[in-house]
MARGU-400262 format. One record per residue (C-alpha): residue in three letters; x, y, z. Coordinates in steps of 0.5 Angstrom, whole numbers, padded with zeros to 4 digits, always signed. Example, Ala and Ser with C-alpha at 12.3 -4.5 7.8 and 13.67 -1.06 7.14 Angstrom:
2
Ala+0025-0009+0016/Ser+0027-0002+0014/
//
This chain:
448
Met+0200+0033+0487/Gly+0195+0038+0487/Ser+0196+0045+0487/Phe+0202+0049+0489/Pro+0200+0053+0492/Cys+0193+0055+0491/Gln+0190+0057+0498/Ser+0191+0064+0500/Glu+0192+0062+0507/Ala+0199+0058+0505/Lys+0201+0065+0502/Ile+0206+0067+0508/Ser+0208+0060+0509/Arg+0210+0059+0501/Glu+0214+0066+0502/Lys+0218+0063+0507/Met+0219+0057+0504/Leu+0222+0060+0498/Gln+0226+0065+0502/Arg+0229+0059+0505/Cys+0230+0055+0498/Gln+0234+0061+0496/Gln+0238+0062+0502/Gln+0240+0054+0501/Arg+0242+0055+0494/Arg+0246+0062+0495/Ser+0250+0058+0500/Ser+0251+0051+0496/Val+0251+0053+0489/Gln+0258+0053+0486/Glu+0256+0053+0478/Glu+0250+0052+0474/Gly+0247+0045+0472/Leu+0250+0039+0474/Glu+0257+0037+0475/Thr+0261+0030+0477/Gln+0266+0029+0481/Asn+0270+0022+0483/Lys+0270+0021+0490/Asn+0272+0014+0493/Asn+0271+0011+0485/Gln+0264+0014+0486/Glu+0260+0019+0481/Cys+0256+0024+0485/Phe+0252+0029+0483/Ile+0253+0036+0486/Asn+0247+0040+0487/His+0244+0046+0491/Gly+0240+0041+0496/Leu+0233+0043+0494/Ala+0231+0036+0491/Leu+0237+0032+0494/Ser+0235+0025+0496/Asp+0236+0022+0503/Leu+0241+0018+0500/Asp+0246+0024+0500/Asp+0246+0023+0508/Glu+0253+0020+0509/Arg+0250+0016+0515/Leu+0246+0012+0511/Phe+0252+0009+0508/Ile+0255+0007+0515/Pro+0254-0001+0516/Thr+0249-0002+0522/Ala+0246-0008+0525/Arg+0239-0008+0521/Ser+0238-0008+0513/Glu+0234-0001+0513/Thr+0235+0006+0515/Ser+0232+0007+0522/Phe+0231+0015+0521/Ala+0224+0017+0522/Thr+0220+0020+0517/Pro+0222+0027+0518/Lys+0217+0032+0521/Pro+0214+0037+0516/Lys+0218+0043+0515/Asp+0212+0047+0512/Glu+0205+0048+0512/Leu+0205+0045+0504/Asp+0209+0039+0506/Trp+0204+0033+0506/Leu+0204+0031+0513/Ala+0202+0038+0515/Gln+0196+0038+0510/Val+0194+0030+0511/Pro+0193+0027+0518/Glu+0196+0020+0515/Glu+0194+0014+0520/Gly+0200+0010+0517/Gln+0199+0003+0516/Thr+0203-0002+0520/Tyr+0205-0009+0517/Glu+0199-0012+0521/Asp+0195-0007+0518/Tyr+0197-0009+0512/Ile+0195-0017+0513/Ser+0189-0015+0516/Phe+0187-0011+0509/Leu+0189-0017+0505/Val+0185-0022+0510/Ser+0179-0018+0509/Arg+0179-0017+0502/Arg+0181-0024+0500/Gly+0178-0028+0506/Arg+0184-0032+0508/Met+0192-0031+0508/Lys+0196-0032+0502/Pro+0203-0031+0502/Ile+0203-0030+0494/Ala+0197-0026+0494/Asn+0194-0025+0487/Ala+0197-0031+0484/Glu+0193-0031+0478/Gly+0194-0024+0476/Leu+0202-0023+0476/Asp+0204-0019+0470/Ile+0204-0011+0470/Leu+0202-0008+0464/Leu+0204-0001+0462/Leu+0200+0003+0457/Pro+0204+0009+0454/Ile+0199+0014+0452/Ile+0201+0019+0446/Arg+0198+0025+0443/Ser+0197+0024+0436/Glu+0197+0030+0431/Ala+0192+0027+0426/Glu+0186+0022+0428/Pro+0189+0015+0428/Leu+0187+0010+0423/Lys+0184+0003+0425/Arg+0188-0002+0422/Lys+0187-0009+0424/Gly+0193-0013+0425/Asn+0198-0008+0423/Tyr+0198-0003+0429/Ser+0205+0000+0431/His+0207+0001+0438/His+0209+0008+0436/Leu+0214+0008+0441/Gln+0218+0012+0437/Asp+0214+0018+0439/Trp+0215+0017+0446/Glu+0218+0023+0449/Gly+0219+0021+0456/Pro+0224+0017+0460/Ser+0227+0011+0458/Met+0222+0006+0457/Glu+0227+0000+0457/His+0230+0002+0464/Leu+0223+0003+0467/Val+0221-0004+0465/Gln+0227-0007+0467/Tyr+0227-0003+0474/Thr+0220-0005+0475/Gln+0221-0012+0474/Val+0226-0012+0479/Phe+0223-0008+0484/Phe+0216-0012+0484/Asp+0219-0019+0482/Arg+0214-0019+0477/Gln+0214-0019+0469/Val+0212-0012+0466/Arg+0210-0012+0459/Val+0209-0006+0455/Leu+0202-0005+0451/Pro+0202-0002+0444/Ala+0201+0006+0445/Ala+0194+0009+0446/Gln+0193+0015+0442/Leu+0190+0021+0444/Ser+0187+0026+0439/Val+0185+0033+0440/Ser+0180+0036+0435/Gln+0178+0043+0434/Pro+0171+0045+0436/Glu+0166+0046+0431/Asp+0165+0053+0432/Val+0173+0055+0430/Thr+0170+0062+0428/Ser+0168+0064+0435/Ser+0166+0071+0436/Ala+0171+0076+0438/Lys+0167+0077+0445/Lys+0167+0069+0446/Arg+0174+0069+0445/Lys+0175+0075+0450/Thr+0171+0071+0455/Gln+0176+0065+0454/Leu+0182+0069+0454/Arg+0179+0072+0461/Glu+0178+0065+0463/Ser+0184+0062+0462/Asn+0188+0067+0467/Lys+0184+0063+0472/Pro+0187+0057+0476/Gly+0182+0053+0473/Ala+0183+0056+0466/Phe+0178+0054+0460/Ala+0175+0047+0460/Ser+0172+0043+0455/Lys+0170+0036+0455/Ser+0169+0034+0447/Lys+0175+0036+0444/Phe+0180+0030+0447/Lys+0179+0023+0444/Leu+0182+0017+0446/Tyr+0184+0011+0442/Leu+0186+0004+0446/Pro+0190-0002+0443/Gln+0186-0008+0442/Arg+0189-0015+0442/Asp+0187-0016+0434/Gly+0192-0011+0432/Ala+0187-0005+0431/Leu+0185+0001+0435/Thr+0178+0001+0439/Ala+0173+0006+0437/Pro+0175+0013+0440/Val+0172+0015+0447/Pro+0171+0022+0450/Ile+0176+0024+0455/Ala+0174+0030+0460/Gly+0180+0036+0460/Arg+0182+0043+0459/Glu+0185+0047+0454/Asp+0189+0054+0455/Pro+0187+0058+0449/Thr+0193+0063+0449/Ser+0198+0057+0448/Asp+0194+0051+0446/Arg+0196+0047+0452/Ile+0192+0042+0455/Gln+0191+0038+0461/Leu+0187+0031+0461/Lys+0182+0030+0467/Val+0185+0024+0471/Asp+0179+0021+0473/Ser+0176+0021+0466/Leu+0182+0017+0464/Leu+0181+0012+0470/Asp+0174+0011+0468/Glu+0176+0009+0461/Leu+0182+0005+0463/Ser+0177+0001+0468/Ser+0172-0001+0462/Tyr+0178-0003+0458/Arg+0181-0008+0463/Leu+0175-0011+0464/Ser+0173-0012+0457/Gly+0179-0016+0456/Lys+0181-0013+0449/His+0188-0011+0451/Asp+0191-0018+0452/Ser+0194-0022+0446/His+0197-0027+0451/Asn+0191-0029+0455/Asn+0184-0029+0452/Asn+0181-0030+0459/Asn+0184-0024+0462/Thr+0187-0027+0468/Lys+0194-0026+0467/Glu+0195-0019+0468/Phe+0195-0016+0475/Cys+0194-0009+0473/Ile+0194-0004+0467/Met+0199+0002+0469/Ala+0198+0008+0464/Ile+0204+0013+0463/Thr+0204+0019+0459/Met+0207+0026+0458/Ile+0201+0029+0457/Asp+0199+0034+0463/Leu+0194+0031+0468/Phe+0189+0035+0473/Asp+0184+0033+0478/Gly+0180+0039+0481/Pro+0179+0045+0478/Ser+0184+0049+0482/Asp+0189+0044+0481/Leu+0196+0046+0478/Phe+0197+0039+0476/Cys+0196+0032+0478/Ala+0202+0027+0478/Gly+0197+0021+0477/Met+0192+0017+0481/Ala+0190+0010+0482/Phe+0183+0006+0482/Gly+0186+0000+0487/Gly+0179-0004+0486/Asp+0180-0004+0479/Lys+0187-0005+0478/Val+0188+0001+0474/Ala+0192+0007+0474/Val+0195+0013+0470/Phe+0200+0018+0471/Ser+0204+0023+0468/Phe+0212+0025+0467/Lys+0210+0032+0464/Arg+0212+0036+0471/Tyr+0218+0031+0472/His+0222+0034+0467/Pro+0229+0037+0470/Leu+0228+0043+0466/Ile+0221+0045+0467/Lys+0219+0052+0471/Met+0212+0053+0472/His+0208+0058+0475/Pro+0206+0056+0482/Leu+0198+0058+0481/Tyr+0197+0058+0474/Trp+0197+0051+0470/His+0198+0053+0463/Asn+0204+0058+0465/Tyr+0210+0054+0465/Gly+0217+0054+0460/Tyr+0223+0050+0460/Ala+0230+0053+0462/Lys+0237+0052+0459/Thr+0240+0050+0465/Phe+0238+0045+0471/Asp+0238+0048+0478/Gly+0233+0043+0481/Tyr+0228+0047+0483/Ser+0221+0047+0479/Tyr+0217+0053+0480/Tyr+0218+0060+0479/Glu+0221+0065+0484/Asp+0216+0069+0488/Asp+0219+0075+0486/Asp+0219+0073+0478/Gln+0213+0070+0476/Asp+0214+0072+0469/Pro+0222+0069+0468/Lys+0225+0071+0461/Gly+0229+0066+0457/Leu+0224+0060+0458/Ser+0222+0056+0452/Ser+0216+0053+0450/His+0219+0046+0449/Pro+0224+0043+0452/Ser+0231+0042+0448/Lys+0235+0036+0448/Ile+0238+0034+0455/Ser+0244+0032+0457/Lys+0246+0025+0459/Glu+0246+0027+0467/Leu+0239+0030+0466/Ala+0236+0024+0463/Ile+0239+0020+0469/Glu+0235+0025+0473/Phe+0229+0025+0469/Leu+0229+0017+0470/Arg+0230+0018+0477/Arg+0224+0022+0478/Ser+0220+0018+0474/Ser+0222+0011+0476/Lys+0220+0013+0484/Leu+0213+0016+0481/Leu+0212+0009+0478/Thr+0214+0005+0483/His+0210+0009+0489/Glu+0204+0009+0485/Leu+0204+0001+0484/Gly+0206+0000+0491/His+0199+0003+0492/Leu+0196-0002+0487/Tyr+0199-0007+0492/Gly+0195-0004+0497/Phe+0201+0000+0501/Asp+0198+0006+0504/His+0203+0012+0505/Cys+0208+0011+0510/Ile+0210+0015+0516/His+0214+0010+0519/Asn+0221+0011+0516/Arg+0224+0015+0510/Cys+0221+0011+0505/Leu+0219+0011+0497/Met+0212+0011+0500/Met+0212+0017+0504/Gly+0207+0022+0502/Thr+0209+0029+0498/Gly+0205+0035+0498/His+0210+0039+0492/Leu+0215+0037+0488/Val+0221+0040+0492/Glu+0219+0034+0498/Asp+0217+0029+0492/Phe+0224+0030+0489/Arg+0227+0029+0496/Ala+0224+0022+0497/Pro+0228+0016+0497/Ser+0228+0010+0492/Asn+0228+0005+0497/Leu+0222+0002+0501/Cys+0223+0002+0509/Gly+0223-0004+0513/Val+0216-0004+0514/Cys+0214-0003+0507/Leu+0219-0008+0505/Arg+0216-0013+0509/Lys+0209-0012+0506/Leu+0212-0013+0499/Gln+0215-0019+0501/Phe+0209-0022+0504/Arg+0205-0020+0498/Thr+0210-0022+0492/Gly+0214-0028+0496/Cys+0220-0024+0493/Asp+0227-0026+0496/Ile+0230-0020+0500/Val+0237-0021+0499/Glu+0237-0023+0492/Arg+0232-0017+0490/Tyr+0238-0012+0493/Lys+0243-0015+0489/Lys+0238-0015+0483/Leu+0236-0007+0485/Ser+0244-0005+0485/Asp+0245-0008+0478/Ala+0239-0004+0475/Phe+0241+0002+0479/Arg+0248+0001+0475/Lys+0245+0000+0468/Met+0240+0007+0470/Gly+0246+0011+0472/Phe+0244+0012+0479/Val+0250+0012+0483/Lys+0248+0013+0490/Glu+0242+0008+0490/Glu+0247+0003+0487/Val+0252+0004+0492/Trp+0246+0004+0498/Thr+0243-0003+0495/Leu+0249-0006+0495/Lys+0251-0005+0502/Gln+0244-0008+0504/His+0246-0014+0500/Lys+0253-0015+0503/His+0250-0014+0510/Leu+0245-0019+0509/Lys+0249-0024+0506/Arg+0254-0023+0512/Tyr+0249-0024+0517/Gly+0247-0031+0514/His+0240-0028+0511/
//
């Protein structure tokens, strides 16, 4: 995701975008928070329009002669949008086939047949240094503070037509540096450094313990990261995590189902711990090492109540009500009434949290299956340059990317739409359920 924004040339662009967002909100917000209404026996969320999905366009629900929307990818509206920053070439279906052929030497309708399972690895921060207990290590998923793990697993299984298994949670310990009693001069230096975009960096305080198939935890491995001394907030460096995950997967220590390490397609680490990539990053949603089939991503900044400074990574808080916009307003970079930790959220906000997170999960997994960012139609695989653009992206694949998925996994498209509509209903995604059910009925009607 990168910083939003940190480049001086984007300042004017950002100010204009914030003004447009404020105007949209004034004209459309009726009440604070989420409301529900009944319309044609469907529950629809009323929001101010800043982070609404393309599924809010009523034209998408009109039956057409094709199973997918034909709306083209929207042109960038702002210098901060993804396509305004990145010259994406796009990837056609033919490009995708060539990509697989060049990697594997032959075409194969169900590629990677020996590596089907998707493994999810939760990473949870531990208050104390974890104990290594052979054969007696708990998942510790009771400490998971992210979106529903059960729904994430079920939805991902349907989306990719693959078995998804959750590994025991990895533990991150944050140890205090040896020189706790640092001098007042050094402390002032740290505080001054914390006011810079990169903030205070440390490589020795963060240790990761990974689960083994024998029930124990591995020896701790150091992870690069940074900490803000004024708040004790941390961020982990994403490529440092990926390096360790690559070694972990190749070692085969993780899989109790198959000692030969041939069953899993990938290991996807998910966490509520904040991530970053470059020194000037506000945050990083995640990253994948495609060749090593590992990825890590964080749901931290996808919480529906979070409000963050657009420049300083450690400056954020949690609002009491939801308005769909995650950043501080341009004229109020020190908002009042924010709490340092999120309060318990309502059922409606839990659904919104799950919606955002499930899109991130399936988007990143799409990259591991070899999908580039999509520039053909409005699609889950579109690149996004900031959270406002990210939250607007749809949950569905366009026709081009769906064809890639069908070739790669051999899934039944018609049956997949039916299963997706069932999954959306269980997750509380009303509009997504209606849309996918429409696709299923349309394809069934025309005998596909």
